[in-house]
N, CA, C and O atoms as a MOPAC input file, in Angstrom:
PM7 MOZYME 1SCF
protein

 N    -90.89100 1  -141.14000 1  -268.24200 1
 C    -90.46200 1  -140.27100 1  -269.09400 1
 C    -90.25700 1  -138.96100 1  -268.70600 1
 O    -91.21600 1  -138.34900 1  -268.23600 1
 N    -89.13200 1  -138.39200 1  -268.82200 1
 C    -89.20800 1  -136.75900 1  -268.76300 1
 C    -89.68600 1  -135.60400 1  -269.98600 1
 O    -89.41900 1  -135.66700 1  -271.18700 1
 N    -90.14700 1  -134.98600 1  -269.56500 1
 C    -90.62100 1  -133.79100 1  -270.76900 1
 C    -90.20200 1  -132.35400 1  -269.93400 1
 O    -90.53800 1  -131.66900 1  -268.96800 1
 N    -89.21200 1  -132.42600 1  -271.04500 1
 C    -88.45400 1  -130.85900 1  -270.94100 1
 C    -89.07400 1  -130.25700 1  -271.63800 1
 O    -89.64600 1  -130.82400 1  -272.56900 1
 N    -89.25200 1  -128.14000 1  -271.33500 1
 C    -89.20000 1  -127.62500 1  -272.28500 1
 C    -88.02900 1  -126.48300 1  -272.11300 1
 O    -87.30900 1  -125.99900 1  -271.24100 1
 N    -88.37000 1  -126.34900 1  -273.80200 1
 C    -86.99900 1  -125.05700 1  -273.75100 1
 C    -86.98700 1  -123.75500 1  -274.43500 1
 O    -86.09000 1  -123.12500 1  -274.99600 1
 N    -88.57300 1  -123.47100 1  -274.17500 1
 C    -89.34400 1  -122.26900 1  -274.74500 1
 C    -88.99300 1  -121.07300 1  -273.85600 1
 O    -88.58700 1  -121.27500 1  -272.71200 1
 N    -89.13700 1  -119.82200 1  -274.34600 1
 C    -88.80100 1  -118.59400 1  -273.73700 1
 C    -89.42200 1  -118.71500 1  -272.75100 1
 O    -88.95800 1  -118.30000 1  -271.68900 1
 N    -90.68900 1  -119.33700 1  -272.81900 1
 C    -91.48700 1  -118.70300 1  -271.20100 1
 C    -90.93400 1  -119.90600 1  -270.11400 1
 O    -90.79900 1  -119.61100 1  -268.92600 1
 N    -90.62100 1  -121.30100 1  -270.61600 1
 C    -89.72100 1  -121.86700 1  -269.59300 1
 C    -88.50100 1  -121.60200 1  -268.91500 1
 O    -88.17100 1  -122.29500 1  -267.95200 1
 N    -87.41700 1  -120.14400 1  -269.55500 1
 C    -86.46300 1  -119.67800 1  -269.72400 1
 C    -86.44800 1  -118.54400 1  -268.60500 1
 O    -85.54600 1  -118.31400 1  -267.80000 1
 N    -88.46500 1  -117.46800 1  -268.84900 1
 C    -88.33800 1  -116.80300 1  -268.10800 1
 C    -88.87600 1  -116.95700 1  -267.00400 1
 O    -88.84600 1  -115.99300 1  -266.24000 1
 N    -89.34200 1  -117.84000 1  -266.69500 1
 C    -89.65700 1  -118.76100 1  -265.36600 1
 C    -88.38100 1  -118.85000 1  -264.68000 1
 O    -88.44500 1  -118.58400 1  -263.48000 1
 N    -87.08600 1  -119.19800 1  -265.19700 1
 C    -86.16800 1  -119.14200 1  -264.63600 1
 C    -85.61200 1  -118.01300 1  -264.04400 1
 O    -85.46000 1  -117.83700 1  -262.83500 1
 N    -85.25900 1  -117.11400 1  -265.11700 1
 C    -85.16100 1  -115.76200 1  -264.71500 1
 C    -85.88700 1  -114.93000 1  -263.62700 1
 O    -85.38300 1  -114.09900 1  -262.87000 1
 N    -87.29400 1  -115.36600 1  -263.71700 1
 C    -87.98500 1  -114.51200 1  -262.60100 1
 C    -87.40900 1  -115.29400 1  -261.33200 1
 O    -87.22100 1  -114.53600 1  -260.38100 1
 N    -87.13300 1  -116.42600 1  -261.12800 1
 C    -87.15700 1  -117.01500 1  -259.92400 1
 C    -85.46500 1  -116.49700 1  -259.15400 1
 O    -85.11100 1  -116.60400 1  -257.97900 1
 N    -84.89200 1  -116.07600 1  -260.05000 1
 C    -83.41700 1  -115.74900 1  -259.50600 1
 C    -83.63800 1  -114.64600 1  -259.69000 1
 O    -82.82300 1  -114.05300 1  -258.98500 1
 N    -84.25500 1  -113.91300 1  -260.21700 1
 C    -84.04200 1  -112.57100 1  -258.85400 1
 C    -85.81200 1  -111.91800 1  -257.86000 1
 O    -86.45900 1  -110.87100 1  -257.85000 1
 N    -85.90100 1  -113.01300 1  -257.31700 1
 C    -86.68000 1  -112.56900 1  -256.06300 1
 C    -86.07800 1  -111.96800 1  -255.61200 1
 O    -86.50200 1  -110.81200 1  -255.60900 1
 N    -84.81500 1  -112.15700 1  -254.95900 1
 C    -84.16500 1  -111.74700 1  -253.48300 1
 C    -83.74800 1  -110.53800 1  -253.65800 1
 O    -83.98700 1  -109.64800 1  -252.84200 1
 N    -82.72100 1  -110.26400 1  -255.30800 1
 C    -82.69800 1  -109.41400 1  -256.09600 1
 C    -82.47700 1  -109.32300 1  -257.89000 1
 O    -82.61000 1  -110.29400 1  -258.63500 1
 N    -82.13600 1  -108.00400 1  -258.30800 1
 C    -81.95200 1  -108.08700 1  -259.80100 1
 C    -80.45100 1  -108.51600 1  -260.22500 1
 O    -79.33900 1  -107.99600 1  -260.12800 1
 N    -80.97300 1  -109.72200 1  -260.74500 1
 C    -79.15500 1  -110.59700 1  -261.17200 1
 C    -79.66500 1  -110.99700 1  -262.22900 1
 O    -78.69200 1  -111.58000 1  -262.70600 1
 N    -80.60300 1  -111.14200 1  -263.07600 1
 C    -80.23100 1  -111.93800 1  -264.63200 1
 C    -81.02400 1  -110.86600 1  -265.47600 1
 O    -81.11500 1  -109.66800 1  -265.21100 1
 N    -81.42800 1  -111.35300 1  -266.25500 1
 C    -81.98300 1  -110.98900 1  -267.64100 1
 C    -81.76300 1  -111.81000 1  -268.96800 1
 O    -80.67400 1  -112.15900 1  -269.42200 1
 N    -82.96200 1  -112.04200 1  -269.47900 1
 C    -83.71200 1  -112.53900 1  -269.96900 1
 C    -83.85000 1  -112.10600 1  -271.69100 1
 O    -84.95900 1  -111.79700 1  -272.12700 1
 N    -82.56600 1  -112.11600 1  -272.64900 1
 C    -82.55900 1  -111.08400 1  -273.76000 1
 C    -81.76900 1  -111.81300 1  -275.21200 1
 O    -80.56400 1  -112.06700 1  -275.20700 1
 N    -82.48800 1  -112.03400 1  -276.17400 1
 C    -83.83100 1  -110.72900 1  -276.62100 1
 C    -85.11100 1  -111.80900 1  -276.43700 1
 O    -85.45500 1  -112.90300 1  -276.88600 1
 N    -85.54500 1  -110.89100 1  -275.57700 1
 C    -87.42900 1  -111.50700 1  -275.81600 1
 C    -87.92300 1  -111.41000 1  -276.64800 1
 O    -87.44800 1  -110.46300 1  -277.27500 1
 N    -89.01000 1  -112.02700 1  -277.33700 1
 C    -89.87100 1  -111.95500 1  -278.39700 1
 C    -90.20500 1  -110.68000 1  -278.74300 1
 O    -90.20700 1  -110.65300 1  -279.97400 1
 N    -90.50600 1  -109.53800 1  -278.27500 1
 C    -90.72700 1  -108.21800 1  -278.00200 1
 C    -89.43400 1  -107.97300 1  -278.89800 1
 O    -89.73100 1  -107.82900 1  -280.08400 1
 N    -88.40300 1  -107.90900 1  -278.69100 1
 C    -87.23700 1  -107.10200 1  -279.06200 1
 C    -87.19100 1  -107.78200 1  -280.33800 1
 O    -87.41600 1  -107.28200 1  -281.44000 1
 N    -86.81900 1  -109.19500 1  -280.02100 1
 C    -87.06900 1  -109.70200 1  -281.76700 1
 C    -88.15900 1  -108.96600 1  -282.63500 1
 O    -87.61400 1  -108.28500 1  -283.50400 1
 N    -89.08800 1  -108.91800 1  -282.65500 1
 C    -90.21600 1  -108.02500 1  -283.46000 1
 C    -90.30500 1  -107.25200 1  -283.66300 1
 O    -90.67700 1  -106.92300 1  -284.78900 1
 N    -89.92700 1  -106.10400 1  -282.38400 1
 C    -88.87900 1  -104.73400 1  -282.93600 1
 C    -87.95600 1  -104.53900 1  -284.03500 1
 O    -88.18500 1  -103.73300 1  -284.93700 1
 N    -86.60000 1  -105.48000 1  -283.96200 1
 C    -85.67300 1  -105.70200 1  -284.88800 1
 C    -86.20500 1  -106.04600 1  -286.17800 1
 O    -85.77400 1  -105.63600 1  -287.25600 1
 N    -87.23700 1  -106.87800 1  -285.98200 1
 C    -87.40900 1  -107.37700 1  -287.64200 1
 C    -88.05000 1  -106.15500 1  -288.37700 1
 O    -87.84500 1  -105.81700 1  -289.54200 1
 N    -89.08800 1  -105.40100 1  -287.20500 1
 C    -89.80700 1  -104.70300 1  -288.41400 1
 C    -88.97800 1  -103.43700 1  -288.84700 1
 O    -89.20200 1  -102.81000 1  -289.88200 1
 N    -87.87200 1  -103.09800 1  -287.82100 1
 C    -87.21600 1  -101.77000 1  -287.89300 1
 C    -86.15200 1  -102.18400 1  -289.43100 1
 O    -85.82400 1  -101.43800 1  -290.35500 1
 N    -85.88200 1  -103.43400 1  -289.23300 1
 C    -84.94400 1  -104.00600 1  -290.65400 1
 C    -85.57300 1  -103.75600 1  -292.01700 1
 O    -84.93800 1  -103.48300 1  -293.03600 1
 N    -87.06700 1  -103.89500 1  -291.90500 1
 C    -88.10600 1  -104.21000 1  -292.86800 1
 C    -87.66300 1  -105.57400 1  -293.50700 1
 O    -87.38700 1  -105.70000 1  -294.70000 1
 N    -87.62000 1  -106.79200 1  -292.37800 1
 C    -87.94600 1  -108.23000 1  -292.88600 1
 C    -89.41800 1  -107.76900 1  -293.19300 1
 O    -90.12100 1  -106.86300 1  -292.74600 1
 N    -89.66800 1  -109.11200 1  -294.47700 1
 C    -91.08800 1  -109.52500 1  -294.96800 1
 C    -91.02900 1  -110.90600 1  -294.21300 1
 O    -91.97800 1  -111.00400 1  -293.43500 1
 N    -90.46000 1  -111.65500 1  -294.21200 1
 C    -90.94700 1  -112.88100 1  -293.22100 1
 C    -91.19400 1  -113.09000 1  -291.90300 1
 O    -90.53200 1  -112.47200 1  -291.07000 1
 N    -91.89200 1  -113.72500 1  -291.63200 1
 C    -92.62400 1  -113.56600 1  -290.02200 1
 C    -91.78200 1  -114.12900 1  -289.35000 1
 O    -90.95700 1  -114.65600 1  -290.09600 1
 N    -91.52700 1  -114.31600 1  -288.12500 1
 C    -90.87700 1  -115.09400 1  -286.96500 1
 C    -91.59700 1  -116.43600 1  -286.89700 1
 O    -91.05300 1  -117.25400 1  -286.15600 1
 N    -92.72900 1  -116.83700 1  -287.52900 1
 C    -92.96600 1  -118.10100 1  -287.37500 1
 C    -92.39300 1  -119.03900 1  -288.54700 1
 O    -92.01200 1  -120.20100 1  -288.40600 1
 N    -92.41900 1  -118.07000 1  -290.07900 1
 C    -92.15100 1  -118.90500 1  -291.16900 1
 C    -90.38600 1  -118.87000 1  -290.95900 1
 O    -89.82300 1  -119.96100 1  -291.04400 1
 N    -89.69000 1  -117.86800 1  -290.73900 1
 C    -88.30600 1  -118.02100 1  -289.89500 1
 C    -87.61400 1  -118.45400 1  -289.17700 1
 O    -86.80600 1  -117.85000 1  -288.47000 1
 N    -87.82800 1  -119.65900 1  -289.24100 1
 C    -87.42300 1  -120.32600 1  -287.97000 1
 C    -85.65900 1  -120.53100 1  -287.63100 1
 O    -85.25800 1  -120.53600 1  -286.46700 1
 N    -84.81800 1  -120.67600 1  -288.68500 1
 C    -83.43400 1  -121.24200 1  -288.66800 1
 C    -83.32300 1  -121.13100 1  -290.55800 1
 O    -83.75500 1  -121.51400 1  -291.64600 1
 N    -82.28300 1  -120.19900 1  -289.74100 1
 C    -81.27500 1  -119.70500 1  -290.96500 1
 C    -82.36800 1  -119.19700 1  -292.84800 1
 O    -82.55300 1  -119.51000 1  -294.02400 1
 N    -82.77600 1  -118.07600 1  -291.55100 1
 C    -84.03400 1  -117.88700 1  -292.79600 1
 C    -83.60100 1  -116.59300 1  -293.44400 1
 O    -82.67000 1  -116.57800 1  -294.24900 1
 N    -84.29500 1  -115.46700 1  -293.08800 1
 C    -83.89300 1  -114.05300 1  -293.16200 1
 C    -83.30900 1  -113.32900 1  -292.30700 1
 O    -82.46500 1  -112.48700 1  -292.61400 1
 N    -83.60800 1  -113.52000 1  -291.38600 1
 C    -82.63100 1  -112.72100 1  -290.17500 1
 C    -81.82000 1  -113.26600 1  -289.83400 1
 O    -81.04600 1  -112.54700 1  -289.20300 1
 N    -81.29200 1  -115.02000 1  -289.95800 1
 C    -80.33200 1  -114.75400 1  -289.51700 1
 C    -79.10700 1  -114.85900 1  -290.41300 1
 O    -77.90400 1  -114.73200 1  -290.18600 1
 N    -79.84000 1  -115.14500 1  -291.54600 1
 C    -79.02300 1  -114.88900 1  -292.83300 1
 C    -78.44700 1  -113.74200 1  -292.94800 1
 O    -77.30900 1  -113.47400 1  -293.33300 1
 N    -79.50300 1  -112.90600 1  -292.50400 1
 C    -79.05500 1  -111.44500 1  -292.63900 1
 C    -77.88500 1  -110.78800 1  -291.89200 1
 O    -77.04200 1  -110.01000 1  -292.34100 1
 N    -78.01800 1  -111.25400 1  -290.71000 1
 C    -77.31100 1  -110.73400 1  -289.67400 1
 C    -75.84200 1  -111.74400 1  -289.84000 1
 O    -74.84200 1  -111.11800 1  -289.48800 1
 N    -75.63400 1  -112.77800 1  -290.18000 1
 C    -74.43000 1  -113.68700 1  -290.82700 1
 C    -73.75700 1  -112.75700 1  -292.23400 1
 O    -72.56700 1  -112.44600 1  -292.28400 1
 N    -74.67500 1  -112.43600 1  -293.22200 1
 C    -74.42700 1  -111.64300 1  -293.99600 1
 C    -73.70000 1  -110.06000 1  -293.52100 1
 O    -73.02400 1  -109.38500 1  -294.29600 1
 N    -73.95000 1  -109.75000 1  -292.37900 1
 C    -73.51100 1  -108.46900 1  -291.86400 1
 C    -72.22800 1  -108.36100 1  -291.50500 1
 O    -71.24600 1  -107.67800 1  -291.79500 1
 N    -72.63600 1  -109.56600 1  -290.51900 1
 C    -70.93300 1  -109.71600 1  -289.01400 1
 C    -69.63100 1  -110.26400 1  -289.99200 1
 O    -68.51100 1  -109.78500 1  -290.16900 1
 N    -70.55100 1  -111.96000 1  -290.75700 1
 C    -69.40500 1  -112.68700 1  -291.08000 1
 C    -70.32900 1  -113.56600 1  -292.11700 1
 O    -70.92900 1  -114.64100 1  -292.07600 1
 N    -70.07100 1  -112.32300 1  -293.23800 1
 C    -69.94600 1  -112.96200 1  -294.99500 1
 C    -69.55200 1  -114.23000 1  -295.36500 1
 O    -70.02900 1  -115.15100 1  -296.02700 1
 N    -68.45100 1  -113.98900 1  -294.69000 1
 C    -67.50700 1  -115.40500 1  -295.32200 1
 C    -68.33400 1  -117.03700 1  -294.44300 1
 O    -67.83100 1  -118.15900 1  -294.40400 1
 N    -69.63700 1  -116.61100 1  -293.87100 1
 C    -70.15300 1  -117.96800 1  -293.27500 1
 C    -71.18700 1  -118.41500 1  -294.08400 1
 O    -71.60900 1  -119.57000 1  -294.11200 1
 N    -71.63500 1  -117.36200 1  -294.82500 1
 C    -72.59400 1  -117.88300 1  -295.47700 1
 C    -72.87300 1  -118.57600 1  -296.70800 1
 O    -72.27800 1  -117.75000 1  -297.40100 1
 N    -73.17400 1  -119.18300 1  -297.31700 1
 C    -73.01200 1  -120.61400 1  -298.22600 1
 C    -73.49100 1  -120.05700 1  -299.56500 1
 O    -74.54000 1  -119.41300 1  -299.56400 1
 N    -72.91700 1  -120.21800 1  -300.55200 1
 C    -73.54400 1  -119.56400 1  -302.12100 1
 C    -74.55000 1  -119.64600 1  -302.30100 1
 O    -75.33100 1  -118.76000 1  -302.64600 1
 N    -74.71900 1  -120.61400 1  -302.12500 1
 C    -76.37300 1  -120.99900 1  -302.33900 1
 C    -77.70000 1  -120.44800 1  -301.92300 1
 O    -78.77700 1  -120.34100 1  -302.50900 1
 N    -77.15300 1  -120.03400 1  -300.35600 1
 C    -78.58500 1  -119.13500 1  -299.90600 1
 C    -79.85400 1  -118.58900 1  -300.52900 1
 O    -81.01500 1  -118.55400 1  -300.12100 1
 N    -79.29300 1  -118.19000 1  -301.59900 1
 C    -80.64900 1  -117.30800 1  -302.41900 1
 C    -80.90300 1  -118.07300 1  -302.87800 1
 O    -81.67500 1  -117.67500 1  -303.75100 1
 N    -80.80100 1  -119.10600 1  -302.94900 1
 C    -82.04400 1  -120.55300 1  -303.83900 1
 C    -82.41000 1  -121.73200 1  -302.94600 1
 O    -82.60400 1  -122.90000 1  -303.28100 1
 N    -82.47500 1  -121.06000 1  -301.48300 1
 C    -82.32700 1  -122.38900 1  -300.48900 1
 C    -83.66400 1  -122.34200 1  -299.44800 1
 O    -83.94700 1  -123.11900 1  -298.53600 1
 N    -84.37300 1  -121.14400 1  -299.92500 1
 C    -85.77300 1  -120.86300 1  -299.48400 1
 C    -86.89200 1  -122.65000 1  -299.05100 1
 O    -87.12600 1  -123.39300 1  -300.00400 1
 N    -87.37200 1  -123.01700 1  -297.73600 1
 C    -87.97100 1  -123.95000 1  -297.60000 1
 C    -88.89100 1  -123.16200 1  -296.19400 1
 O    -88.39100 1  -122.99900 1  -295.08100 1
 N    -90.19500 1  -122.78400 1  -296.55000 1
 C    -91.09300 1  -122.86000 1  -295.52100 1
 C    -92.06800 1  -124.24100 1  -295.64200 1
 O    -92.43900 1  -124.86400 1  -296.63700 1
 N    -92.34700 1  -124.46900 1  -294.05300 1
 C    -93.20100 1  -125.60300 1  -293.65500 1
 C    -94.27800 1  -125.04800 1  -292.35400 1
 O    -94.09900 1  -124.04300 1  -291.66500 1
 N    -95.08500 1  -125.73300 1  -292.28800 1
 C    -95.71600 1  -125.76700 1  -290.96400 1
 C    -95.06600 1  -127.17300 1  -290.35500 1
 O    -94.77200 1  -128.23500 1  -290.90400 1
 N    -94.95100 1  -126.61800 1  -288.70200 1
 C    -94.38900 1  -127.79000 1  -287.89400 1
 C    -95.24800 1  -128.08800 1  -287.14900 1
 O    -95.03500 1  -127.49800 1  -286.08900 1
 N    -96.27200 1  -128.78400 1  -287.08300 1
 C    -97.02900 1  -129.31400 1  -285.83800 1
 C    -96.89700 1  -130.07800 1  -284.76500 1
 O    -97.65900 1  -130.11800 1  -283.79900 1
 N    -95.56400 1  -130.91100 1  -285.00000 1
 C    -95.14600 1  -131.74700 1  -284.14300 1
 C    -93.67700 1  -131.50800 1  -284.04900 1
 O    -92.81900 1  -132.33500 1  -283.74100 1
 N    -93.50400 1  -130.16300 1  -284.38300 1
 C    -91.70200 1  -129.99500 1  -283.91500 1
 C    -91.31100 1  -130.47900 1  -282.64300 1
 O    -90.37000 1  -131.21100 1  -282.94600 1
 N    -91.39700 1  -130.52100 1  -281.77300 1
 C    -91.19000 1  -130.54700 1  -280.09700 1
 C    -91.09800 1  -131.94600 1  -280.17900 1
 O    -90.34800 1  -132.36200 1  -279.29600 1
 N    -91.57000 1  -132.86300 1  -280.90300 1
 C    -91.75500 1  -134.26000 1  -280.75700 1
 C    -90.84100 1  -134.86400 1  -282.27400 1
 O    -90.16200 1  -135.89100 1  -282.23300 1
 N    -90.98500 1  -134.05400 1  -283.47400 1
 C    -90.15900 1  -134.45800 1  -284.44600 1
 C    -88.56500 1  -133.66700 1  -284.82700 1
 O    -87.70800 1  -133.83300 1  -285.69500 1
 N    -88.73800 1  -132.78500 1  -283.70200 1
 C    -86.81100 1  -132.25400 1  -284.16600 1
 C    -87.28200 1  -131.23800 1  -285.68600 1
 O    -88.31600 1  -131.24600 1  -286.35500 1
 N    -86.43900 1  -130.70500 1  -285.77000 1
 C    -86.36700 1  -129.87300 1  -287.22300 1
 C    -86.01600 1  -130.87600 1  -288.40100 1
 O    -86.48900 1  -130.70400 1  -289.52400 1
 N    -85.19800 1  -131.89200 1  -288.11300 1
 C    -84.90700 1  -132.86100 1  -288.70400 1
 C    -86.20200 1  -133.81500 1  -289.73200 1
 O    -85.97000 1  -134.44000 1  -290.76700 1
 N    -87.98900 1  -133.59900 1  -288.80400 1
 C    -88.69700 1  -133.96700 1  -289.63200 1
 C    -89.11600 1  -132.99900 1  -290.44900 1
 O    -89.90900 1  -133.38500 1  -291.30800 1
 N    -88.79400 1  -131.67400 1  -290.46200 1
 C    -89.51500 1  -131.05400 1  -291.23900 1
 C    -88.52700 1  -130.64100 1  -292.47000 1
 O    -89.13800 1  -130.41000 1  -293.51300 1
 N    -87.08200 1  -130.50400 1  -292.53600 1
 C    -86.00900 1  -129.73900 1  -293.48600 1
 C    -84.75700 1  -130.76200 1  -293.54500 1
 O    -84.26200 1  -131.21100 1  -292.51100 1
 N    -84.34800 1  -131.05300 1  -294.66500 1
 C    -82.95200 1  -131.81900 1  -294.29500 1
 C    -81.61100 1  -130.97100 1  -294.13500 1
 O    -80.58000 1  -131.20800 1  -293.50400 1
 N    -82.13000 1  -129.53500 1  -295.20400 1
 C    -81.23100 1  -129.06100 1  -295.19900 1
 C    -80.36300 1  -128.26300 1  -294.17800 1
 O    -79.18500 1  -127.93200 1  -294.04500 1
 N    -81.75500 1  -128.10100 1  -293.41600 1
 C    -81.83600 1  -126.98700 1  -291.61700 1
 C    -82.21000 1  -125.54100 1  -291.88900 1
 O    -82.00300 1  -124.74300 1  -290.97500 1
 N    -82.82300 1  -125.02500 1  -293.21700 1
 C    -83.42000 1  -123.66600 1  -293.52100 1
 C    -84.65900 1  -124.38800 1  -293.24500 1
 O    -84.98200 1  -125.48600 1  -293.70100 1
 N    -85.48400 1  -123.44800 1  -292.23600 1
 C    -86.95300 1  -123.32700 1  -291.91800 1
 C    -87.48500 1  -121.23700 1  -292.48900 1
 O    -87.85400 1  -120.38100 1  -291.68500 1
 N    -87.33300 1  -121.05300 1  -293.89600 1
 C    -87.93500 1  -119.66500 1  -293.54300 1
 C    -87.30300 1  -119.24900 1  -294.87400 1
 O    -87.36500 1  -120.14400 1  -295.71600 1
 N    -86.71200 1  -118.12400 1  -295.27700 1
 C    -86.15200 1  -117.63700 1  -296.55800 1
 C    -85.14600 1  -116.77600 1  -296.26800 1
 O    -85.25900 1  -115.63400 1  -295.82100 1
 N    -83.53300 1  -117.74400 1  -296.71300 1
 C    -82.61600 1  -116.81800 1  -296.95700 1
 C    -82.86700 1  -115.77700 1  -297.97400 1
 O    -82.50200 1  -114.60600 1  -297.86100 1
 N    -83.62000 1  -116.36000 1  -299.13900 1
 C    -83.06900 1  -115.43800 1  -299.97000 1
 C    -83.61500 1  -113.94700 1  -300.08300 1
 O    -83.41300 1  -113.18000 1  -301.02400 1
 N    -84.35300 1  -113.69500 1  -298.91900 1
 C    -84.54900 1  -112.36000 1  -299.01500 1
 C    -83.69500 1  -111.65000 1  -297.89600 1
 O    -83.83700 1  -110.46900 1  -297.57900 1
 N    -82.69800 1  -112.61600 1  -297.28600 1
 C    -81.71200 1  -111.67600 1  -296.74900 1
 C    -80.78900 1  -110.63300 1  -297.45500 1
 O    -80.58300 1  -110.48500 1  -298.65900 1
 N    -80.26200 1  -109.91300 1  -296.32700 1
 C    -79.20200 1  -108.88200 1  -296.67400 1
 C    -78.61400 1  -108.22700 1  -295.64600 1
 O    -79.15000 1  -107.95800 1  -294.57100 1
 N    -77.12600 1  -107.88400 1  -296.09600 1
 C    -76.52900 1  -107.29100 1  -295.08400 1
 C    -77.07000 1  -105.91800 1  -294.02200 1
 O    -76.86500 1  -105.80900 1  -292.81400 1
 N    -77.69900 1  -105.10600 1  -294.79700 1
 C    -78.43600 1  -103.93600 1  -294.58200 1
 C    -79.08900 1  -104.54000 1  -293.52200 1
 O    -78.63400 1  -104.71800 1  -292.39200 1
 N    -80.29600 1  -104.87800 1  -293.99100 1
 C    -81.08300 1  -106.10700 1  -293.00700 1
 C    -80.49000 1  -106.28700 1  -291.70300 1
 O    -81.04600 1  -105.68600 1  -290.78500 1
 N    -79.19000 1  -107.18800 1  -291.35200 1
 C    -78.37300 1  -107.33600 1  -290.78000 1
 C    -78.32800 1  -106.81800 1  -289.70700 1
 O    -78.61500 1  -107.03700 1  -288.53000 1
 N    -77.61900 1  -105.56500 1  -290.77500 1
 C    -76.92300 1  -104.25900 1  -289.37700 1
 C    -78.24800 1  -103.35200 1  -289.00300 1
 O    -78.10400 1  -102.42200 1  -288.21000 1
 N    -79.52200 1  -103.62400 1  -289.57100 1
 C    -80.68000 1  -102.63100 1  -288.57300 1
 C    -80.84600 1  -103.65500 1  -287.64100 1
 O    -80.71900 1  -103.23300 1  -286.49100 1
 N    -81.16700 1  -105.26800 1  -287.74800 1
 C    -81.65300 1  -106.07400 1  -286.75600 1
 C    -80.29300 1  -105.50600 1  -285.67400 1
 O    -80.62200 1  -104.59900 1  -284.90900 1
 N    -78.74500 1  -106.01400 1  -285.57800 1
 C    -78.06400 1  -105.54600 1  -285.09000 1
 C    -78.18300 1  -104.67500 1  -283.93200 1
 O    -78.16500 1  -104.83900 1  -282.71200 1
 N    -78.33700 1  -103.50100 1  -284.88500 1
 C    -78.58400 1  -101.98700 1  -283.93400 1
 C    -80.08500 1  -101.84200 1  -283.69200 1
 O    -80.18400 1  -100.71100 1  -283.21500 1
 N    -80.95600 1  -102.22100 1  -283.74300 1
 C    -82.02700 1  -102.33600 1  -282.91800 1
 C    -82.16800 1  -103.36100 1  -281.84000 1
 O    -83.03800 1  -103.22300 1  -280.98100 1
 N    -81.37700 1  -104.35100 1  -281.84400 1
 C    -81.20900 1  -105.58600 1  -280.86000 1
 C    -80.35500 1  -104.82500 1  -279.66200 1
 O    -80.60700 1  -104.94400 1  -278.46300 1
 N    -79.50400 1  -104.17800 1  -280.11600 1
 C    -78.14000 1  -103.16300 1  -279.21900 1
 C    -78.87500 1  -102.15500 1  -278.24000 1
 O    -78.90300 1  -102.01800 1  -277.01700 1
 N    -79.48300 1  -101.48400 1  -279.36500 1
 C    -80.56900 1  -100.14400 1  -278.83000 1
 C    -81.38700 1  -101.16100 1  -277.60700 1
 O    -80.78100 1  -101.06300 1  -276.54000 1
 N    -82.52400 1  -102.03800 1  -277.51900 1
 C    -83.17000 1  -102.62700 1  -276.93600 1
 C    -82.19300 1  -103.19600 1  -275.62800 1
 O    -82.62600 1  -103.20000 1  -274.47600 1
 N    -81.05800 1  -103.58900 1  -275.92400 1
 C    -80.30300 1  -104.29400 1  -274.70300 1
 C    -80.14900 1  -102.90700 1  -273.86400 1
 O    -80.60600 1  -103.11100 1  -272.74000 1
 N    -79.71200 1  -101.67600 1  -273.98500 1
 C    -79.86100 1  -100.93600 1  -273.32900 1
 C    -80.32100 1  -100.23800 1  -272.40300 1
 O    -79.77900 1   -99.60000 1  -271.50100 1
 N    -81.98800 1  -100.50600 1  -272.86500 1
 C    -82.87200 1  -100.62800 1  -271.28700 1
 C    -82.89100 1  -101.92800 1  -270.34900 1
 O    -83.43600 1  -101.87700 1  -269.24600 1
 N    -82.23500 1  -103.17800 1  -270.86000 1
 C    -82.86100 1  -103.86200 1  -270.46500 1
 C    -81.21900 1  -104.13500 1  -269.35500 1
 O    -81.17500 1  -104.65100 1  -268.23800 1
 N    -80.56600 1  -103.81900 1  -269.82200 1
 C    -79.17700 1  -103.58300 1  -269.07000 1
 C    -79.25300 1  -102.67400 1  -267.89200 1
 O    -78.58500 1  -102.83700 1  -266.87200 1
 N    -80.34600 1  -101.43200 1  -268.14400 1
 C    -80.32400 1  -100.24400 1  -267.11100 1
 C    -81.45900 1  -100.18700 1  -266.09200 1
 O    -81.60500 1   -99.40300 1  -265.15400 1
 N    -82.47300 1  -101.52100 1  -266.62000 1
 C    -83.38100 1  -101.56200 1  -265.15200 1
 C    -82.83400 1  -102.77800 1  -264.81900 1
 O    -83.20200 1  -103.14600 1  -263.70300 1
 N    -81.89100 1  -103.74000 1  -265.53100 1
 C    -81.14000 1  -104.95700 1  -264.56300 1
 C    -80.57000 1  -103.82300 1  -263.83500 1
 O    -81.34200 1  -103.55900 1  -262.91300 1
 N    -79.38000 1  -102.89100 1  -263.83600 1
 C    -78.76700 1  -101.90000 1  -262.95500 1
 C    -79.52400 1  -101.27400 1  -262.08900 1
 O    -79.75900 1  -101.38300 1  -260.88500 1
 N    -79.92300 1  -100.46500 1  -263.11400 1
 C    -80.84500 1   -99.56900 1  -261.83500 1
 C    -82.34400 1   -99.15800 1  -261.40600 1
 O    -82.92900 1   -98.17700 1  -260.94700 1
 N    -82.70000 1  -100.82800 1  -261.93200 1
 C    -84.34800 1  -100.44800 1  -261.65900 1
 C    -84.80500 1   -99.91200 1  -262.82200 1
 O    -84.23300 1   -99.65300 1  -263.88000 1
 N    -86.32200 1   -99.74300 1  -262.32600 1
 C    -87.31400 1   -98.56600 1  -263.20900 1
 C    -87.42200 1   -97.44700 1  -262.87600 1
 O    -87.71000 1   -97.01100 1  -261.76100 1
 N    -87.15300 1   -96.79300 1  -264.00400 1
 C    -86.94900 1   -95.23300 1  -263.67800 1
 C    -88.25600 1   -94.79300 1  -263.20400 1
 O    -89.34100 1   -95.01300 1  -263.74300 1
 N    -87.95400 1   -93.95300 1  -261.81400 1
 C    -88.99600 1   -93.23500 1  -261.14300 1
 C    -90.24200 1   -92.00800 1  -261.99600 1
 O    -91.10400 1   -91.43900 1  -261.32600 1

């Protein structure tokens, strides 16, 4: 039986290996980028509780593509612990696909998240292109 991981850690190892000879790849956004974006946008949920279709994803959609957000998002909150997520998948913990608090989402938060991620990416792109500043 093969066991694979799709965690950021596994992906970061692939990126790190690709950059041994020269800078060719970046993994973005990273955990720190998301944390900064959450803080700058004033999100109230944690990244742990806000896993899928919660405050951050719904806020981004409300800002960028509000027509894609279902009318029932304000009453769709579902927060649960997921100790066996890698074995059971999301369907083991939610029937709606929501793990988070979409009721806390706003278009203004989505706009702030997107601005923060854009600002963070400019540094990542600069390092990828030019290396660290001396």
